C-alpha positions in Angstrom: 110.9 93.8 92.0 110.7 95.0 95.6 109.3 98.2 96.9 111.7 101.1 97.4 112.1 102.9 100.8 114.1 106.0 101.4 115.4 106.9 104.8 117.1 110.2 105.4 119.4 110.8 108.4 120.6 114.2 109.8 124.3 113.6 109.0 126.8 111.0 107.9 127.7 109.9 111.5 124.1 109.3 112.5 123.6 107.5 109.2 126.5 105.1 109.9 125.3 104.4 113.5 121.7 103.9 112.5 122.6 101.6 109.5 124.9 99.6 111.8 122.0 99.0 114.2 119.7 98.2 111.3 122.3 95.7 109.9 122.7 94.0 113.3 119.0 93.5 113.5 118.8 92.1 110.0 121.7 89.7 110.7 120.2 88.5 114.0 116.8 88.0 112.3 118.3 86.0 109.4 120.2 83.8 111.8 117.1 83.2 113.9 115.1 82.3 110.7 117.7 80.3 108.7 120.5 79.4 111.1 123.1 81.6 109.3 123.1 85.0 107.6 124.8 86.2 104.4 125.9 89.8 103.9 127.6 91.5 100.9 129.9 94.3 101.9 130.8 97.4 100.1 133.9 99.6 100.3 134.4 103.3 100.0 133.7 106.1 102.5 130.2 105.1 103.5 130.8 101.3 103.5 133.9 101.6 105.7 132.1 104.1 107.9 129.3 101.6 108.4 131.7 98.9 109.4 133.5 101.1 111.9 130.2 102.0 113.4 129.3 98.4 113.6 132.6 97.6 115.3 131.9 100.3 117.9 128.3 99.4 118.5 127.4 98.1 122.0 125.0 95.7 120.3 127.6 94.0 118.1 127.9 91.0 120.3 124.2 90.1 119.7 125.4 88.8 116.3 126.7 85.2 116.2 129.7 86.1 114.1 130.6 82.5 113.5 127.4 82.0 111.6 127.8 85.0 109.3 128.9 84.6 105.7 130.6 87.8 104.3 131.0 88.5 100.6 132.0 91.5 98.5 130.1 93.3 95.8 133.3 94.3 94.1 137.0 94.4 94.5 140.1 96.1 93.1 142.3 93.5 91.3 145.3 94.1 93.5 147.6 91.8 95.7 146.4 90.4 99.0 146.8 92.9 101.8 147.0 95.9 99.4 145.6 98.9 101.3 143.3 99.8 98.4 141.5 96.4 98.5 138.0 96.5 100.0 138.8 93.3 101.9 141.9 94.9 103.5 139.9 98.0 104.5 137.1 95.9 105.9 139.5 93.9 108.0 140.8 97.1 109.5 137.4 98.6 110.1 135.6 95.5 111.6 136.6 92.0 110.6 139.7 91.7 112.7 137.7 92.8 115.8 135.0 90.1 115.7 135.2 86.3 115.9 134.3 85.3 112.4 134.6 81.8 111.0 137.4 82.2 108.3 135.7 79.6 106.2 132.7 81.9 105.9 134.6 85.0 104.9 134.7 85.1 101.1 137.1 87.7 99.6 137.5 88.1 95.9 140.7 86.4 94.8 143.6 88.9 94.7 145.9 89.5 91.8 148.7 87.4 93.4 146.3 84.4 93.6 144.6 84.7 90.2 146.2 84.9 86.8 143.8 87.5 85.6 140.7 89.4 86.7 138.7 87.0 84.5 140.2 84.0 86.4 139.3 85.8 89.7 135.7 86.4 88.5 135.3 82.8 87.4 136.6 81.5 90.8 134.3 83.9 92.7 131.3 82.9 90.6 132.1 79.2 91.4 132.2 80.0 95.1 128.9 81.9 94.9 127.3 79.0 93.1 128.3 76.7 95.9 126.7 79.0 98.5 123.5 78.1 100.3 120.6 80.5 99.3 120.5 84.1 98.4 122.2 87.0 100.1 120.2 88.4 103.1 121.5 92.0 102.8 123.7 93.4 99.9 125.3 96.8 100.6 126.1 99.2 97.9 127.8 102.6 97.9 126.5 105.0 95.3 129.2 106.9 93.4 128.9 110.5 92.3 128.4 109.1 88.7 125.7 106.7 90.0 128.0 103.7 89.8 127.4 100.8 92.2 129.9 98.0 92.8 132.3 98.4 89.9 129.5 98.8 87.4 129.9 102.2 85.8 127.5 104.1 83.5 128.0 103.1 79.9 130.6 100.4 80.8 130.3 97.0 79.1 130.3 95.2 82.4 127.0 96.9 83.2 125.3 94.9 80.4 126.6 91.5 81.4 123.6 89.2 82.3 124.9 85.7 81.7 127.3 85.6 84.7 127.2 86.5 88.4 130.7 88.0 88.4 132.5 89.9 85.8 136.0 91.3 85.2 136.1 95.0 84.8 138.8 96.7 82.6 139.3 100.4 82.0 137.2 101.5 85.0 136.9 105.3 85.0 137.9 105.3 88.7 141.3 104.0 89.7 142.5 101.3 89.9 141.1 100.5 86.4 141.1 96.7 86.8 138.4 95.3 89.1 136.0 92.4 89.7 132.4 93.0 90.3 129.1 91.2 90.9 126.8 91.7 87.9 123.4 93.3 88.0 121.5 89.9 88.1 123.7 88.8 91.0 123.1 92.0 92.9 119.3 91.9 92.3 119.1 88.3 93.6 119.6 89.5 97.2 116.7 89.6 99.5 117.5 93.2 100.5 119.6 95.7 98.7 120.7 98.7 100.7 122.2 101.7 98.9 124.3 104.1 101.0 125.0 107.7 100.1 126.2 110.6 102.2 127.7 114.0 101.3 126.9 116.8 98.8 129.0 115.1 96.1 126.4 112.3 96.0 123.3 114.5 95.8 123.1 114.7 92.0 123.6 111.0 91.5 121.0 110.2 94.2 118.5 112.6 92.6 119.0 111.1 89.1 118.7 107.5 90.3 115.6 108.1 92.5 113.8 110.2 90.0 114.3 107.8 87.1 115.3 110.7 84.9 118.6 109.0 84.1 117.7 105.5 82.8 121.4 104.7 82.3 122.2 105.2 86.0 123.5 101.9 87.5 122.1 102.8 90.9 118.6 103.1 89.4 118.8 99.5 88.0 119.3 97.6 91.3 116.7 96.2 93.7 116.3 93.5 96.2 113.7 90.7 95.8 112.1 91.7 99.1 113.2 95.3 99.8 115.3 98.1 98.3 116.5 100.6 100.9 118.1 103.9 100.2 120.0 105.1 103.3 121.0 108.8 102.9 122.2 111.7 104.9 120.5 115.1 104.5 123.2 116.5 102.2 122.8 113.6 99.7 119.0 113.5 99.8 116.8 115.2 97.2 114.7 118.1 98.7 111.5 116.0 98.5 112.9 113.0 100.3 
């Protein structure tokens, strides 16, 4: 398990811009070392804020976008183009503005292309299995209940260890049907970055970082080389 590092920013906007700069550097370094880079995106307020900051960054063109693989840590099982899909939101925030290779953009199959969330999970797992090497950076938003991806506290999907991708039913956050990477898949990434900003995340962050809540999904994830918590001041514990 990698060492954990906590970085606290003054506010959410600074956090988004600083994380965008950090991600650009990580992608460029990975491309220099291995020829291509692989990043797992997250949705939600902080994930989309990061992508918008990346789109606005004057350094964004230092990335060779054609040599970047993009994946998703979780997805809502909805039709292609649905505004609630993480893929749709990512396209609006960043993807449509940069010259990506479509063959290296890997959205989770939508509900109008897969017969069931189980079928979508199986197809995504097969696509992951065909990929070359581990993820370089895997981004995760931290929910107010400590959930990451679509792995919620006490939910059966959290305990799945024999697959890389799992169908999620009866999620406590709408929509209730989702597809998510499992904990083993998440923890296979070289670096895992957890994003949290806002007072509504403070209790979850404190619980996960302190280890007081052993059932917290956010406390169970780590990268093989580095685990990075990127917070704004309102989400950070007083001692961070």
